[in-house]
All heavy atoms as a GROMACS GRO file, in nm:
protein
  469
    1MET      N    1   1.503  -2.198   0.168
    1MET     CA    2   1.526  -2.083   0.253
    1MET      C    3   1.395  -2.008   0.269
    1MET      O    4   1.328  -1.975   0.172
    1MET     CB    5   1.633  -1.995   0.190
    1MET     CG    6   1.661  -1.874   0.273
    1MET     SD    7   1.824  -1.812   0.248
    1MET     CE    8   1.801  -1.695   0.121
    2ASP      N    9   1.359  -1.977   0.390
    2ASP     CA   10   1.233  -1.910   0.419
    2ASP      C   11   1.255  -1.760   0.433
    2ASP      O   12   1.317  -1.714   0.527
    2ASP     CB   13   1.172  -1.967   0.547
    2ASP     CG   14   1.036  -1.911   0.575
    2ASP    OD1   15   0.971  -1.863   0.480
    2ASP    OD2   16   0.993  -1.914   0.691
    3THR      N   17   1.206  -1.683   0.336
    3THR     CA   18   1.219  -1.538   0.340
    3THR      C   19   1.084  -1.470   0.360
    3THR      O   20   1.067  -1.355   0.327
    3THR     CB   21   1.283  -1.487   0.208
    3THR    OG1   22   1.200  -1.528   0.100
    3THR    CG2   23   1.424  -1.539   0.192
    4THR      N   24   0.989  -1.544   0.413
    4THR     CA   25   0.854  -1.491   0.430
    4THR      C   26   0.854  -1.367   0.519
    4THR      O   27   0.787  -1.270   0.491
    4THR     CB   28   0.762  -1.598   0.491
    4THR    OG1   29   0.770  -1.714   0.409
    4THR    CG2   30   0.620  -1.551   0.496
    5GLY      N   31   0.933  -1.367   0.627
    5GLY     CA   32   0.935  -1.254   0.719
    5GLY      C   33   0.983  -1.127   0.654
    5GLY      O   34   0.927  -1.020   0.673
    6THR      N   35   1.088  -1.136   0.574
    6THR     CA   36   1.141  -1.018   0.505
    6THR      C   37   1.040  -0.962   0.408
    6THR      O   38   1.020  -0.842   0.400
    6THR     CB   39   1.272  -1.054   0.431
    6THR    OG1   40   1.362  -1.110   0.524
    6THR    CG2   41   1.332  -0.932   0.366
    7GLY      N   42   0.976  -1.049   0.329
    7GLY     CA   43   0.876  -1.004   0.234
    7GLY      C   44   0.758  -0.938   0.302
    7GLY      O   45   0.706  -0.837   0.255
    8ASN      N   46   0.716  -0.997   0.413
    8ASN     CA   47   0.603  -0.939   0.485
    8ASN      C   48   0.639  -0.805   0.546
    8ASN      O   49   0.558  -0.713   0.546
    8ASN     CB   50   0.554  -1.036   0.594
    8ASN     CG   51   0.467  -1.145   0.537
    8ASN    OD1   52   0.407  -1.129   0.432
    8ASN    ND2   53   0.463  -1.257   0.606
    9THR      N   54   0.761  -0.793   0.597
    9THR     CA   55   0.804  -0.666   0.657
    9THR      C   56   0.804  -0.556   0.552
    9THR      O   57   0.753  -0.446   0.575
    9THR     CB   58   0.944  -0.680   0.720
    9THR    OG1   59   0.938  -0.781   0.819
    9THR    CG2   60   0.989  -0.550   0.781
   10ALA      N   61   0.861  -0.585   0.436
   10ALA     CA   62   0.865  -0.486   0.328
   10ALA      C   63   0.724  -0.453   0.280
   10ALA      O   64   0.692  -0.337   0.253
   10ALA     CB   65   0.949  -0.538   0.212
   11ARG      N   66   0.641  -0.554   0.271
   11ARG     CA   67   0.503  -0.534   0.225
   11ARG      C   68   0.427  -0.443   0.320
   11ARG      O   69   0.360  -0.349   0.278
   11ARG     CB   70   0.432  -0.669   0.215
   11ARG     CG   71   0.291  -0.661   0.165
   11ARG     CD   72   0.225  -0.798   0.160
   11ARG     NE   73   0.292  -0.882   0.063
   11ARG     CZ   74   0.329  -1.008   0.087
   11ARG    NH1   75   0.306  -1.062   0.205
   11ARG    NH2   76   0.388  -1.078  -0.005
   12TRP      N   77   0.437  -0.468   0.451
   12TRP     CA   78   0.361  -0.387   0.546
   12TRP      C   79   0.420  -0.249   0.562
   12TRP      O   80   0.348  -0.152   0.588
   12TRP     CB   81   0.350  -0.459   0.680
   12TRP     CG   82   0.277  -0.589   0.667
   12TRP    CD1   83   0.321  -0.711   0.707
   12TRP    CD2   84   0.150  -0.611   0.605
   12TRP    NE1   85   0.228  -0.806   0.673
   12TRP    CE2   86   0.123  -0.749   0.612
   12TRP    CE3   87   0.057  -0.528   0.544
   12TRP    CZ2   88   0.007  -0.805   0.560
   12TRP    CZ3   89  -0.060  -0.584   0.492
   12TRP    CH2   90  -0.084  -0.720   0.501
   13THR      N   91   0.552  -0.236   0.543
   13THR     CA   92   0.614  -0.103   0.543
   13THR      C   93   0.562  -0.021   0.426
   13THR      O   94   0.526   0.096   0.441
   13THR     CB   95   0.767  -0.115   0.536
   13THR    OG1   96   0.812  -0.192   0.648
   13THR    CG2   97   0.833   0.021   0.538
   14LEU      N   98   0.558  -0.082   0.309
   14LEU     CA   99   0.506  -0.014   0.190
   14LEU      C  100   0.359   0.023   0.209
   14LEU      O  101   0.318   0.134   0.175
   14LEU     CB  102   0.522  -0.103   0.066
   14LEU     CG  103   0.473  -0.046  -0.066
   14LEU    CD1  104   0.547   0.084  -0.099
   14LEU    CD2  105   0.491  -0.148  -0.176
   15LEU      N  106   0.281  -0.067   0.266
   15LEU     CA  107   0.140  -0.038   0.291
   15LEU      C  108   0.126   0.081   0.386
   15LEU      O  109   0.045   0.171   0.361
   15LEU     CB  110   0.071  -0.161   0.351
   15LEU     CG  111  -0.078  -0.145   0.379
   15LEU    CD1  112  -0.157  -0.149   0.249
   15LEU    CD2  113  -0.126  -0.253   0.473
   16GLY      N  114   0.206   0.084   0.492
   16GLY     CA  115   0.201   0.196   0.586
   16GLY      C  116   0.241   0.328   0.521
   16GLY      O  117   0.178   0.430   0.546
   17LEU      N  118   0.344   0.324   0.438
   17LEU     CA  119   0.386   0.445   0.368
   17LEU      C  120   0.277   0.495   0.273
   17LEU      O  121   0.250   0.615   0.267
   17LEU     CB  122   0.515   0.420   0.290
   17LEU     CG  123   0.642   0.407   0.374
   17LEU    CD1  124   0.758   0.363   0.286
   17LEU    CD2  125   0.672   0.538   0.442
   18LEU      N  126   0.217   0.405   0.198
   18LEU     CA  127   0.112   0.445   0.105
   18LEU      C  128  -0.009   0.502   0.178
   18LEU      O  129  -0.068   0.602   0.136
   18LEU     CB  130   0.070   0.327   0.017
   18LEU     CG  131   0.171   0.286  -0.090
   18LEU    CD1  132   0.132   0.151  -0.150
   18LEU    CD2  133   0.182   0.392  -0.197
   19LEU      N  134  -0.047   0.438   0.288
   19LEU     CA  135  -0.160   0.490   0.367
   19LEU      C  136  -0.125   0.627   0.426
   19LEU      O  137  -0.209   0.717   0.428
   19LEU     CB  138  -0.196   0.393   0.479
   19LEU     CG  139  -0.279   0.273   0.438
   19LEU    CD1  140  -0.294   0.177   0.556
   19LEU    CD2  141  -0.414   0.316   0.387
   20GLY      N  142  -0.001   0.641   0.472
   20GLY     CA  143   0.043   0.770   0.527
   20GLY      C  144   0.040   0.880   0.422
   20GLY      O  145  -0.006   0.992   0.449
   21VAL      N  146   0.087   0.849   0.303
   21VAL     CA  147   0.084   0.947   0.193
   21VAL      C  148  -0.060   0.984   0.162
   21VAL      O  149  -0.092   1.102   0.141
   21VAL     CB  150   0.154   0.890   0.067
   21VAL    CG1  151   0.122   0.973  -0.056
   21VAL    CG2  152   0.304   0.883   0.089
   22ASN      N  153  -0.148   0.886   0.161
   22ASN     CA  154  -0.288   0.913   0.130
   22ASN      C  155  -0.350   1.006   0.235
   22ASN      O  156  -0.415   1.105   0.202
   22ASN     CB  157  -0.365   0.781   0.121
   22ASN     CG  158  -0.495   0.795   0.049
   22ASN    OD1  159  -0.562   0.897   0.057
   22ASN    ND2  160  -0.534   0.691  -0.021
   23VAL      N  161  -0.329   0.975   0.360
   23VAL     CA  162  -0.389   1.055   0.467
   23VAL      C  163  -0.331   1.196   0.468
   23VAL      O  164  -0.406   1.295   0.473
   23VAL     CB  165  -0.366   0.986   0.604
   23VAL    CG1  166  -0.401   1.078   0.719
   23VAL    CG2  167  -0.447   0.858   0.612
   24VAL      N  168  -0.198   1.208   0.462
   24VAL     CA  169  -0.134   1.339   0.467
   24VAL      C  170  -0.173   1.424   0.346
   24VAL      O  171  -0.201   1.543   0.358
   24VAL     CB  172   0.019   1.325   0.479
   24VAL    CG1  173   0.089   1.458   0.459
   24VAL    CG2  174   0.056   1.265   0.614
   25SER      N  175  -0.177   1.360   0.228
   25SER     CA  176  -0.214   1.437   0.109
   25SER      C  177  -0.359   1.484   0.115
   25SER      O  178  -0.390   1.593   0.069
   25SER     CB  179  -0.190   1.354  -0.018
   25SER     OG  180  -0.283   1.249  -0.029
   26ASN      N  181  -0.447   1.403   0.172
   26ASN     CA  182  -0.586   1.446   0.185
   26ASN      C  183  -0.600   1.563   0.282
   26ASN      O  184  -0.687   1.648   0.264
   26ASN     CB  185  -0.674   1.329   0.231
   26ASN     CG  186  -0.705   1.235   0.117
   26ASN    OD1  187  -0.712   1.274   0.002
   26ASN    ND2  188  -0.722   1.108   0.150
   27ILE      N  189  -0.513   1.568   0.381
   27ILE     CA  190  -0.519   1.679   0.476
   27ILE      C  191  -0.455   1.805   0.417
   27ILE      O  192  -0.512   1.913   0.423
   27ILE     CB  193  -0.449   1.639   0.608
   27ILE    CG1  194  -0.529   1.530   0.678
   27ILE    CG2  195  -0.431   1.760   0.699
   27ILE    CD1  196  -0.459   1.468   0.797
   28LEU      N  197  -0.336   1.789   0.360
   28LEU     CA  198  -0.261   1.906   0.312
   28LEU      C  199  -0.313   1.962   0.180
   28LEU      O  200  -0.304   2.082   0.156
   28LEU     CB  201  -0.112   1.870   0.297
   28LEU     CG  202  -0.038   1.838   0.424
   28LEU    CD1  203   0.107   1.802   0.392
   28LEU    CD2  204  -0.042   1.955   0.521
   29LEU      N  205  -0.362   1.876   0.094
   29LEU     CA  206  -0.402   1.920  -0.040
   29LEU      C  207  -0.553   1.938  -0.052
   29LEU      O  208  -0.606   1.939  -0.163
   29LEU     CB  209  -0.354   1.818  -0.145
   29LEU     CG  210  -0.204   1.794  -0.152
   29LEU    CD1  211  -0.173   1.681  -0.248
   29LEU    CD2  212  -0.131   1.921  -0.190
   30LYS      N  213  -0.621   1.954   0.057
   30LYS     CA  214  -0.767   1.967   0.057
   30LYS      C  215  -0.813   2.076  -0.040
   30LYS      O  216  -0.771   2.189  -0.032
   30LYS     CB  217  -0.816   2.002   0.199
   30LYS     CG  218  -0.960   1.980   0.220
   30LYS     CD  219  -0.982   1.834   0.243
   30LYS     CE  220  -1.122   1.807   0.287
   30LYS     NZ  221  -1.151   1.667   0.265
   31GLY      N  222  -0.895   2.035  -0.135
   31GLY     CA  223  -0.949   2.130  -0.230
   31GLY      C  224  -0.858   2.161  -0.348
   31GLY      O  225  -0.896   2.232  -0.438
   32SER      N  226  -0.739   2.105  -0.349
   32SER     CA  227  -0.644   2.128  -0.458
   32SER      C  228  -0.670   2.026  -0.570
   32SER      O  229  -0.719   1.916  -0.546
   32SER     CB  230  -0.502   2.113  -0.404
   32SER     OG  231  -0.410   2.108  -0.509
   33TRP      N  232  -0.630   2.063  -0.692
   33TRP     CA  233  -0.646   1.971  -0.804
   33TRP      C  234  -0.553   1.852  -0.789
   33TRP      O  235  -0.577   1.745  -0.845
   33TRP     CB  236  -0.618   2.043  -0.936
   33TRP     CG  237  -0.474   2.087  -0.949
   33TRP    CD1  238  -0.421   2.205  -0.909
   33TRP    CD2  239  -0.366   2.010  -1.002
   33TRP    NE1  240  -0.286   2.208  -0.935
   33TRP    CE2  241  -0.250   2.090  -0.992
   33TRP    CE3  242  -0.356   1.884  -1.058
   33TRP    CZ2  243  -0.125   2.045  -1.035
   33TRP    CZ3  244  -0.231   1.840  -1.100
   33TRP    CH2  245  -0.119   1.920  -1.090
   34LEU      N  246  -0.447   1.865  -0.711
   34LEU     CA  247  -0.349   1.758  -0.694
   34LEU      C  248  -0.397   1.650  -0.596
   34LEU      O  249  -0.344   1.540  -0.594
   34LEU     CB  250  -0.218   1.820  -0.645
   34LEU     CG  251  -0.091   1.739  -0.655
   34LEU    CD1  252  -0.069   1.693  -0.798
   34LEU    CD2  253   0.027   1.821  -0.608
   35GLU      N  254  -0.498   1.682  -0.516
   35GLU     CA  255  -0.548   1.587  -0.417
   35GLU      C  256  -0.601   1.460  -0.482
   35GLU      O  257  -0.571   1.349  -0.436
   35GLU     CB  258  -0.659   1.651  -0.334
   35GLU     CG  259  -0.720   1.557  -0.231
   35GLU     CD  260  -0.839   1.619  -0.160
   35GLU    OE1  261  -0.885   1.727  -0.201
   35GLU    OE2  262  -0.888   1.556  -0.066
   36LEU      N  263  -0.676   1.472  -0.588
   36LEU     CA  264  -0.738   1.356  -0.652
   36LEU      C  265  -0.635   1.260  -0.712
   36LEU      O  266  -0.640   1.140  -0.682
   36LEU     CB  267  -0.839   1.402  -0.757
   36LEU     CG  268  -0.922   1.292  -0.821
   36LEU    CD1  269  -1.005   1.220  -0.718
   36LEU    CD2  270  -1.011   1.351  -0.928
   37PRO      N  271  -0.541   1.306  -0.794
   37PRO     CA  272  -0.444   1.210  -0.850
   37PRO      C  273  -0.357   1.142  -0.744
   37PRO      O  274  -0.328   1.023  -0.754
   37PRO     CB  275  -0.357   1.293  -0.944
   37PRO     CG  276  -0.417   1.426  -0.954
   37PRO     CD  277  -0.524   1.439  -0.852
   38VAL      N  278  -0.316   1.218  -0.641
   38VAL     CA  279  -0.233   1.158  -0.536
   38VAL      C  280  -0.314   1.053  -0.460
   38VAL      O  281  -0.263   0.945  -0.430
   38VAL     CB  282  -0.179   1.267  -0.440
   38VAL    CG1  283  -0.112   1.206  -0.318
   38VAL    CG2  284  -0.083   1.358  -0.513
   39SER      N  285  -0.439   1.081  -0.432
   39SER     CA  286  -0.524   0.985  -0.362
   39SER      C  287  -0.548   0.860  -0.446
   39SER      O  288  -0.547   0.749  -0.394
   39SER     CB  289  -0.659   1.048  -0.328
   39SER     OG  290  -0.643   1.149  -0.232
   40ILE      N  291  -0.568   0.879  -0.576
   40ILE     CA  292  -0.592   0.764  -0.664
   40ILE      C  293  -0.469   0.675  -0.670
   40ILE      O  294  -0.478   0.553  -0.654
   40ILE     CB  295  -0.634   0.811  -0.804
   40ILE    CG1  296  -0.774   0.870  -0.800
   40ILE    CG2  297  -0.627   0.697  -0.905
   40ILE    CD1  298  -0.816   0.938  -0.929
   41VAL      N  299  -0.352   0.735  -0.692
   41VAL     CA  300  -0.229   0.656  -0.705
   41VAL      C  301  -0.195   0.584  -0.574
   41VAL      O  302  -0.164   0.465  -0.575
   41VAL     CB  303  -0.112   0.745  -0.751
   41VAL    CG1  304   0.020   0.672  -0.743
   41VAL    CG2  305  -0.136   0.794  -0.893
   42SER      N  306  -0.203   0.654  -0.463
   42SER     CA  307  -0.170   0.589  -0.337
   42SER      C  308  -0.276   0.485  -0.299
   42SER      O  309  -0.244   0.380  -0.245
   42SER     CB  310  -0.152   0.692  -0.225
   42SER     OG  311  -0.268   0.767  -0.205
   43GLY      N  312  -0.402   0.511  -0.331
   43GLY     CA  313  -0.508   0.413  -0.305
   43GLY      C  314  -0.492   0.287  -0.389
   43GLY      O  315  -0.510   0.176  -0.340
   44LEU      N  316  -0.455   0.304  -0.516
   44LEU     CA  317  -0.430   0.188  -0.601
   44LEU      C  318  -0.310   0.109  -0.550
   44LEU      O  319  -0.307  -0.014  -0.558
   44LEU     CB  320  -0.408   0.231  -0.746
   44LEU     CG  321  -0.533   0.276  -0.820
   44LEU    CD1  322  -0.494   0.329  -0.959
   44LEU    CD2  323  -0.633   0.163  -0.833
   45GLY      N  324  -0.210   0.180  -0.498
   45GLY     CA  325  -0.094   0.111  -0.440
   45GLY      C  326  -0.134   0.027  -0.319
   45GLY      O  327  -0.087  -0.086  -0.304
   46VAL      N  328  -0.220   0.080  -0.235
   46VAL     CA  329  -0.269   0.005  -0.119
   46VAL      C  330  -0.344  -0.120  -0.164
   46VAL      O  331  -0.321  -0.230  -0.112
   46VAL     CB  332  -0.359   0.093  -0.029
   46VAL    CG1  333  -0.432   0.010   0.074
   46VAL    CG2  334  -0.276   0.201   0.037
   47VAL      N  335  -0.430  -0.105  -0.262
   47VAL     CA  336  -0.506  -0.220  -0.314
   47VAL      C  337  -0.411  -0.324  -0.373
   47VAL      O  338  -0.428  -0.444  -0.353
   47VAL     CB  339  -0.610  -0.173  -0.419
   47VAL    CG1  340  -0.672  -0.290  -0.491
   47VAL    CG2  341  -0.717  -0.089  -0.352
   48ALA      N  342  -0.308  -0.278  -0.444
   48ALA     CA  343  -0.212  -0.370  -0.505
   48ALA      C  344  -0.134  -0.448  -0.398
   48ALA      O  345  -0.110  -0.568  -0.413
   48ALA     CB  346  -0.116  -0.294  -0.595
   49VAL      N  347  -0.094  -0.380  -0.291
   49VAL     CA  348  -0.020  -0.449  -0.185
   49VAL      C  349  -0.108  -0.554  -0.117
   49VAL      O  350  -0.064  -0.666  -0.090
   49VAL     CB  351   0.034  -0.348  -0.081
   49VAL    CG1  352   0.088  -0.417   0.043
   49VAL    CG2  353   0.142  -0.262  -0.144
   50ILE      N  354  -0.232  -0.520  -0.091
   50ILE     CA  355  -0.324  -0.616  -0.028
   50ILE      C  356  -0.352  -0.732  -0.122
   50ILE      O  357  -0.353  -0.848  -0.079
   50ILE     CB  358  -0.453  -0.545   0.017
   50ILE    CG1  359  -0.421  -0.449   0.132
   50ILE    CG2  360  -0.559  -0.647   0.060
   50ILE    CD1  361  -0.535  -0.361   0.174
   51ALA      N  362  -0.372  -0.705  -0.250
   51ALA     CA  363  -0.395  -0.813  -0.348
   51ALA      C  364  -0.273  -0.904  -0.356
   51ALA      O  365  -0.286  -1.026  -0.362
   51ALA     CB  366  -0.428  -0.753  -0.484
   52ASP      N  367  -0.154  -0.844  -0.356
   52ASP     CA  368  -0.030  -0.923  -0.359
   52ASP      C  369  -0.022  -1.013  -0.237
   52ASP      O  370   0.014  -1.130  -0.246
   52ASP     CB  371   0.090  -0.829  -0.365
   52ASP     CG  372   0.221  -0.905  -0.360
   52ASP    OD1  373   0.249  -0.980  -0.456
   52ASP    OD2  374   0.294  -0.890  -0.260
   53TYR      N  375  -0.056  -0.960  -0.121
   53TYR     CA  376  -0.054  -1.039   0.001
   53TYR      C  377  -0.152  -1.156  -0.008
   53TYR      O  378  -0.118  -1.269   0.027
   53TYR     CB  379  -0.090  -0.953   0.122
   53TYR     CG  380  -0.110  -1.034   0.247
   53TYR    CD1  381  -0.002  -1.092   0.313
   53TYR    CD2  382  -0.238  -1.056   0.297
   53TYR    CE1  383  -0.021  -1.168   0.427
   53TYR    CE2  384  -0.257  -1.132   0.411
   53TYR     CZ  385  -0.149  -1.188   0.475
   53TYR     OH  386  -0.167  -1.263   0.587
   54LEU      N  387  -0.272  -1.129  -0.056
   54LEU     CA  388  -0.371  -1.236  -0.064
   54LEU      C  389  -0.331  -1.344  -0.164
   54LEU      O  390  -0.346  -1.462  -0.138
   54LEU     CB  391  -0.508  -1.177  -0.102
   54LEU     CG  392  -0.572  -1.088   0.005
   54LEU    CD1  393  -0.699  -1.026  -0.050
   54LEU    CD2  394  -0.600  -1.168   0.131
   55VAL      N  395  -0.276  -1.304  -0.279
   55VAL     CA  396  -0.238  -1.402  -0.381
   55VAL      C  397  -0.114  -1.480  -0.338
   55VAL      O  398  -0.114  -1.602  -0.338
   55VAL     CB  399  -0.213  -1.331  -0.516
   55VAL    CG1  400  -0.149  -1.425  -0.616
   55VAL    CG2  401  -0.343  -1.277  -0.571
   56ARG      N  402  -0.008  -1.410  -0.300
   56ARG     CA  403   0.116  -1.478  -0.263
   56ARG      C  404   0.107  -1.547  -0.128
   56ARG      O  405   0.164  -1.653  -0.109
   56ARG     CB  406   0.231  -1.379  -0.262
   56ARG     CG  407   0.268  -1.332  -0.398
   56ARG     CD  408   0.390  -1.246  -0.392
   56ARG     NE  409   0.416  -1.188  -0.523
   56ARG     CZ  410   0.535  -1.146  -0.560
   56ARG    NH1  411   0.637  -1.155  -0.478
   56ARG    NH2  412   0.551  -1.095  -0.680
   57GLY      N  413   0.038  -1.486  -0.035
   57GLY     CA  414   0.026  -1.545   0.098
   57GLY      C  415  -0.047  -1.678   0.093
   57GLY      O  416  -0.006  -1.775   0.154
   58ARG      N  417  -0.153  -1.685   0.018
   58ARG     CA  418  -0.229  -1.810   0.008
   58ARG      C  419  -0.152  -1.914  -0.072
   58ARG      O  420  -0.160  -2.032  -0.045
   58ARG     CB  421  -0.364  -1.784  -0.056
   58ARG     CG  422  -0.449  -1.690   0.028
   58ARG     CD  423  -0.595  -1.704  -0.006
   58ARG     NE  424  -0.673  -1.600   0.056
   58ARG     CZ  425  -0.718  -1.606   0.181
   58ARG    NH1  426  -0.688  -1.708   0.256
   58ARG    NH2  427  -0.790  -1.508   0.230
   59ARG      N  428  -0.075  -1.869  -0.170
   59ARG     CA  429   0.004  -1.962  -0.251
   59ARG      C  430   0.114  -2.026  -0.166
   59ARG      O  431   0.144  -2.142  -0.180
   59ARG     CB  432   0.065  -1.890  -0.369
   59ARG     CG  433   0.118  -1.984  -0.474
   59ARG     CD  434   0.177  -1.912  -0.593
   59ARG     NE  435   0.100  -1.798  -0.638
   59ARG     CZ  436   0.151  -1.692  -0.695
   59ARG    NH1  437   0.281  -1.681  -0.714
   59ARG    NH2  438   0.074  -1.593  -0.735
   60ARG      N  439   0.175  -1.949  -0.075
   60ARG     CA  440   0.283  -2.002   0.010
   60ARG      C  441   0.231  -2.101   0.113
   60ARG      O  442   0.304  -2.187   0.156
   60ARG     CB  443   0.353  -1.888   0.080
   60ARG     CG  444   0.444  -1.810  -0.009
   60ARG     CD  445   0.519  -1.706   0.069
   60ARG     NE  446   0.596  -1.624  -0.023
   60ARG     CZ  447   0.626  -1.499  -0.003
   60ARG    NH1  448   0.585  -1.439   0.106
   60ARG    NH2  449   0.696  -1.432  -0.092
   61GLU      N  450   0.106  -2.086   0.156
   61GLU     CA  451   0.052  -2.174   0.259
   61GLU      C  452   0.026  -2.314   0.206
   61GLU      O  453   0.022  -2.409   0.283
   61GLU     CB  454  -0.078  -2.116   0.314
   61GLU     CG  455  -0.057  -1.992   0.398
   61GLU     CD  456  -0.187  -1.930   0.445
   61GLU    OE1  457  -0.292  -1.993   0.424
   61GLU    OE2  458  -0.183  -1.822   0.503
   62ARG      N  459   0.008  -2.329   0.078
   62ARG     CA  460  -0.021  -2.460   0.020
   62ARG      C  461   0.099  -2.548   0.016
   62ARG      O  462   0.207  -2.524   0.011
   62ARG     CB  463  -0.076  -2.444  -0.121
   62ARG     CG  464  -0.213  -2.383  -0.119
   62ARG     CD  465  -0.268  -2.376  -0.258
   62ARG     NE  466  -0.393  -2.302  -0.254
   62ARG     CZ  467  -0.455  -2.261  -0.360
   62ARG    NH1  468  -0.409  -2.287  -0.480
   62ARG    NH2  469  -0.567  -2.195  -0.350
   0.00000   0.00000   0.00000
């Protein structure tokens, strides 16, 4: 059973949400102590989603 489309949809939705949180928090929390931790966590989430795509995506193609 091929569930690649569902996984990709969820992955890109999560990536969009994390990027949105990062951008909005940088705008709204400018100069606040909370800006840095929110940016770090959402940025690490973006990196994790992209790494997951690269690892799993290449593994599925083989």
